[in-house]
Wavefront OBJ file of the C-alpha trace (Angstrom):
o trace
v 1.653 80.682 -28.169
v 1.979 77.222 -29.534
v -0.544 75.994 -32.092
v -2.475 72.825 -31.737
v -0.378 71.196 -34.403
v 2.847 72.206 -32.596
v 1.495 70.779 -29.298
v 0.733 67.445 -30.939
v 4.255 67.448 -32.459
v 5.747 68.075 -29.002
v 3.803 65.131 -27.694
v 4.960 62.775 -30.458
v 8.626 63.723 -29.947
v 8.458 63.051 -26.268
v 8.921 66.594 -24.944
v 5.869 66.453 -22.689
v 6.691 62.839 -21.508
v 10.156 64.053 -20.475
v 8.558 66.937 -18.578
v 6.130 64.610 -16.783
v 8.870 62.172 -15.752
v 11.167 64.819 -14.630
v 8.386 66.459 -12.550
v 7.762 63.211 -10.892
v 11.381 62.600 -9.979
v 11.591 66.148 -8.516
v 8.638 65.344 -6.384
v 10.018 62.125 -4.872
v 10.869 62.140 -1.134
v 11.101 58.416 -0.430
v 10.768 56.702 -3.801
v 14.148 57.926 -5.039
v 16.004 56.166 -2.182
v 15.653 52.768 -3.620
v 16.489 50.772 -6.733
v 13.838 50.937 -9.512
v 12.685 47.637 -11.034
v 10.438 47.578 -14.185
v 8.056 44.757 -14.903
v 5.594 43.844 -17.715
v 1.887 43.678 -17.337
v -1.121 45.141 -19.177
v -4.302 44.270 -17.303
v -5.628 46.902 -14.879
v -8.677 46.581 -12.695
v -10.194 50.014 -12.066
v -11.390 50.444 -8.486
v -12.031 54.200 -8.231
v -12.592 57.227 -10.488
v -12.856 60.810 -8.917
v -13.335 64.230 -10.570
v -10.588 66.768 -9.642
v -10.580 70.536 -10.225
v -6.956 71.412 -9.202
v -3.455 69.911 -8.751
v -1.463 70.093 -5.516
v 2.070 71.545 -6.138
v 5.257 70.836 -4.256
v 4.866 74.169 -2.448
v 1.604 73.044 -0.946
v -0.442 75.423 -3.013
v -3.185 74.435 -5.463
v -3.032 75.015 -9.165
v -6.412 75.349 -10.714
v -6.998 73.588 -14.061
v -6.753 75.829 -17.092
v -9.890 77.457 -18.441
v -12.195 74.933 -20.175
v -10.352 71.841 -18.785
v -11.678 69.052 -16.650
v -9.902 66.141 -15.088
v -10.376 62.796 -13.320
v -8.117 60.805 -10.979
v -8.430 57.129 -11.709
v -7.003 54.364 -9.491
v -6.758 50.723 -10.256
v -4.970 47.511 -9.198
v -2.539 45.329 -11.062
v -1.035 41.887 -10.301
v 2.004 41.205 -12.437
v 3.051 37.710 -13.692
v 5.801 37.737 -11.000
v 3.086 38.195 -8.346
v 3.754 41.883 -7.505
v 0.646 43.801 -6.381
v 0.858 47.309 -7.824
v -1.394 50.438 -7.633
v -2.336 52.037 -10.964
v -2.736 55.819 -10.742
v -3.993 57.740 -13.763
v -5.069 61.342 -14.502
v -7.507 61.872 -17.443
v -7.383 65.516 -18.552
v -9.719 66.947 -21.138
v -9.919 70.382 -22.780
v -11.654 71.986 -25.813
v -9.247 72.359 -28.685
v -10.241 75.998 -29.029
v -9.195 76.623 -25.450
v -5.814 74.988 -26.038
v -5.035 77.716 -28.572
v -5.969 80.608 -26.138
v -2.886 82.947 -25.738
v -2.671 82.166 -21.915
v -2.829 78.420 -22.196
v 0.508 76.553 -21.584
v 0.232 72.816 -21.999
v 3.757 72.252 -20.527
v 2.594 73.856 -17.238
v -0.444 71.531 -17.152
v 1.717 68.450 -17.815
v 4.205 69.445 -15.149
v 1.359 69.934 -12.653
v 0.217 66.357 -13.337
v 3.699 64.960 -12.257
v 3.662 65.928 -8.640
v 0.364 64.072 -7.639
v 1.763 61.026 -9.392
v 4.996 61.230 -7.444
v 2.936 61.387 -4.205
v 1.252 58.134 -5.345
v 4.658 56.407 -5.706
v 5.866 57.789 -2.427
v 2.717 56.448 -0.722
v 3.393 52.965 -2.053
v 7.019 53.096 -0.742
v 5.895 54.529 2.596
v 3.192 51.798 3.160
v 5.731 49.106 2.377
v 8.344 50.632 4.644
v 5.811 51.018 7.490
v 4.659 47.467 7.178
v 8.197 45.983 7.064
v 10.363 48.206 9.232
v 11.494 47.130 12.722
v 9.531 49.186 15.158
v 11.570 51.043 17.734
v 9.954 51.402 21.161
v 12.453 53.293 23.269
v 10.788 55.167 26.242
v 13.898 57.359 26.557
v 13.109 59.110 23.238
v 9.354 58.771 22.905
v 7.695 62.186 22.560
v 10.918 63.841 23.656
v 10.800 66.707 21.132
v 8.334 69.533 21.419
v 7.743 72.917 23.069
v 9.670 72.039 26.155
v 13.240 73.226 25.803
v 15.344 70.426 24.438
v 18.933 71.185 23.962
v 20.990 70.110 20.908
v 22.965 67.534 22.987
v 19.707 65.741 23.917
v 18.451 65.651 20.340
v 21.780 64.284 19.154
v 21.621 61.590 21.837
v 18.137 60.667 20.805
v 19.173 60.267 17.149
v 22.033 58.080 18.145
v 19.728 55.903 20.266
v 17.414 55.488 17.237
v 20.395 54.525 14.957
v 21.754 52.117 17.465
v 18.382 50.261 17.842
v 19.266 48.366 14.700
v 22.228 46.670 16.431
v 23.573 43.994 16.362
v 22.367 43.593 12.709
v 25.021 44.590 10.230
v 23.368 47.712 8.936
v 24.508 51.382 9.153
v 21.605 53.732 9.477
v 22.851 56.730 7.565
v 19.595 58.079 6.029
v 16.799 59.171 8.348
v 13.496 60.561 6.960
v 11.191 62.548 9.312
v 7.590 63.650 9.387
v 6.920 67.296 9.251
v 6.928 68.192 12.917
v 9.869 65.993 13.918
v 11.848 67.386 11.021
v 11.117 70.930 12.190
v 12.109 70.150 15.769
v 15.322 68.477 14.634
v 16.449 71.330 12.424
v 15.428 74.035 14.872
v 17.583 72.512 17.648
v 20.497 71.398 15.496
v 20.902 74.954 14.407
v 22.986 73.908 11.480
v 22.823 74.679 7.774
v 21.394 72.169 5.374
v 22.529 71.127 1.903
v 21.659 68.742 -0.776
v 22.964 65.218 -0.772
v 23.228 62.709 -3.628
v 22.837 59.023 -2.926
v 25.917 57.197 -4.217
v 23.855 54.197 -5.453
v 21.782 56.154 -7.997
v 22.599 59.831 -7.818
v 19.100 60.750 -6.397
v 19.438 64.161 -4.769
v 17.915 64.554 -1.306
v 17.235 68.309 -0.915
v 17.986 70.236 2.268
v 19.522 67.294 4.118
v 21.071 67.879 7.522
v 24.393 66.121 8.167
v 24.288 64.949 11.765
v 25.533 61.849 13.650
v 27.116 60.374 10.500
v 23.796 60.466 8.747
v 21.722 62.541 6.281
v 18.464 63.783 7.854
v 15.640 65.091 5.747
v 11.881 65.669 5.455
v 10.242 62.488 4.191
v 7.268 64.173 2.474
v 3.556 64.692 3.025
v 2.825 60.975 3.277
v 4.662 60.619 6.574
v 3.076 61.076 9.962
v 4.066 64.335 11.704
v 6.309 62.829 14.509
v 7.631 59.696 12.973
v 11.007 58.796 11.487
v 12.353 56.093 9.195
v 15.964 55.050 9.114
v 17.719 53.220 6.207
v 21.103 51.889 5.196
v 22.012 53.689 1.955
v 24.535 50.964 0.996
v 22.014 48.052 1.527
v 18.661 49.032 0.130
v 15.758 47.832 2.251
v 13.304 47.490 -0.645
v 12.786 47.750 -4.359
v 10.427 50.141 -6.101
v 8.425 48.106 -8.672
v 6.874 49.913 -11.693
v 5.034 48.603 -14.741
v 6.484 49.137 -18.070
v 4.501 51.075 -20.635
v 4.724 51.311 -24.369
v 3.712 54.552 -26.077
v 3.451 53.773 -29.785
v 2.697 57.395 -30.886
v 5.708 58.826 -28.979
v 8.643 58.505 -31.383
v 11.461 59.361 -28.944
v 12.135 61.215 -25.700
v 14.771 63.911 -24.957
v 17.526 62.788 -22.575
v 17.302 64.146 -19.014
v 20.972 64.271 -17.764
v 21.490 62.839 -14.279
v 18.090 61.283 -13.939
v 18.484 58.304 -16.297
v 18.248 55.711 -13.525
v 15.341 57.359 -11.802
v 12.941 58.225 -14.538
v 9.702 56.193 -14.039
v 7.942 54.284 -16.854
v 4.891 56.383 -17.508
v 1.963 56.078 -19.969
v 1.031 59.168 -21.966
v -1.642 59.438 -24.566
v -2.951 62.507 -26.307
v -5.811 62.447 -28.827
v -8.879 64.450 -29.905
v -12.429 63.654 -31.111
v -12.463 66.015 -34.044
v -13.926 63.251 -36.263
v -16.913 62.929 -34.017
v -17.731 66.337 -32.495
v -18.396 69.916 -33.759
v -16.478 71.236 -30.765
v -13.545 68.987 -30.601
v -11.824 68.191 -27.250
v -8.250 66.833 -26.621
v -7.940 64.248 -24.014
v -4.572 63.611 -22.271
v -4.041 60.455 -20.134
v -1.009 59.982 -17.983
v -0.544 56.973 -15.743
v 1.953 55.280 -13.471
v 1.624 51.882 -11.922
v 3.867 51.273 -8.850
v 4.423 49.326 -5.723
v 7.299 48.453 -3.414
v 8.660 45.188 -2.027
v 11.067 44.635 0.980
v 14.229 42.690 0.493
v 14.027 41.353 4.070
v 11.060 41.849 6.310
v 11.898 43.522 9.629
v 15.542 44.312 8.546
v 17.587 47.080 6.901
v 15.123 49.753 8.060
v 13.732 50.964 11.370
v 10.810 53.158 12.301
v 10.172 55.341 15.340
v 6.393 56.236 15.666
v 6.543 59.656 17.414
v 9.407 61.889 18.424
v 7.145 64.885 19.146
v 5.219 65.509 22.352
l 1 2 3 4 5 6 7 8 9 10 11 12 13 14 15 16 17 18 19 20 21 22 23 24 25 26 27 28 29 30 31 32 33 34 35 36 37 38 39 40 41 42 43 44 45 46 47 48 49 50 51 52 53 54 55 56 57 58 59 60 61 62 63 64 65 66 67 68 69 70 71 72 73 74 75 76 77 78 79 80 81 82 83 84 85 86 87 88 89 90 91 92 93 94 95 96 97 98 99 100 101 102 103 104 105 106 107 108 109 110 111 112 113 114 115 116 117 118 119 120 121 122 123 124 125 126 127 128 129 130 131 132 133 134 135 136 137 138 139 140 141 142 143 144 145 146 147 148 149 150 151 152 153 154 155 156 157 158 159 160 161 162 163 164 165 166 167 168 169 170 171 172 173 174 175 176 177 178 179 180 181 182 183 184 185 186 187 188 189 190 191 192 193 194 195 196 197 198 199 200 201 202 203 204 205 206 207 208 209 210 211 212 213 214 215 216 217 218 219 220 221 222 223 224 225 226 227 228 229 230 231 232 233 234 235 236 237 238 239 240 241 242 243 244 245 246 247 248 249 250 251 252 253 254 255 256 257 258 259 260 261 262 263 264 265 266 267 268 269 270 271 272 273 274 275 276 277 278 279 280 281 282 283 284 285 286 287 288 289 290 291 292 293 294 295 296 297 298 299 300 301 302 303 304 305 306 307 308 309 310 311
């Protein structure tokens, strides 16, 4: 069990910040596919503040807040000097100091649990930009073609190739295809092939459980995507940039290195402080925040979207 003093020391030496950033990257489905650009801005306009009593985990289960803790999810808007419109997502977590020193309390677990909701926020920004700027594929030959009716592997393979070829004659090679949950299930069930992890050559981001089919990597695009849809991208010619606001954490002296994730770690704000000078029962407040958006490099190019493969 860590003491309160030890927990504050871990905050100042960046141990918790490194865990938060790593947890976010591990939660990415779409955001890790594109280059990360960092911009400066400090003014945030708060538009929403909502109490929360649990964190959603990557497994889809809910993690309750620790005993004595409370949290709020705060959302805001930012316009940077360069004109980028970003969404500010923040979690404000509060707990009695006495509860922090309970033998069963683990602050690292609480910090890690905050990372996944923030990664979903970033993925949502990327998804919305992709959906608004992708070329829409309307091919009646493959619309709602996958479902309960028997569809053999050859038919699925042909559908995938039709989807890829819909970008022609533009000079892009659709070699990354992200699927909504049901279309991903149907593809993998009919392909009958093993899946493996795939690292993008441009930044080393690892796509987990990707299926190698038709000269492309196929994978689940995460909870943000609609069930039957698919997005196709060219890994060598990124379709958009992920934009994140820089943060300065004056109380954090340094941060441990995270091998292999250097180019993907998001800029994140993390504050940790208590009100022991003002209250008889002091509380520690932890604030974590990430401000992100995404912008296309060329509207209607470099990425394609099919609205619904599944009947």
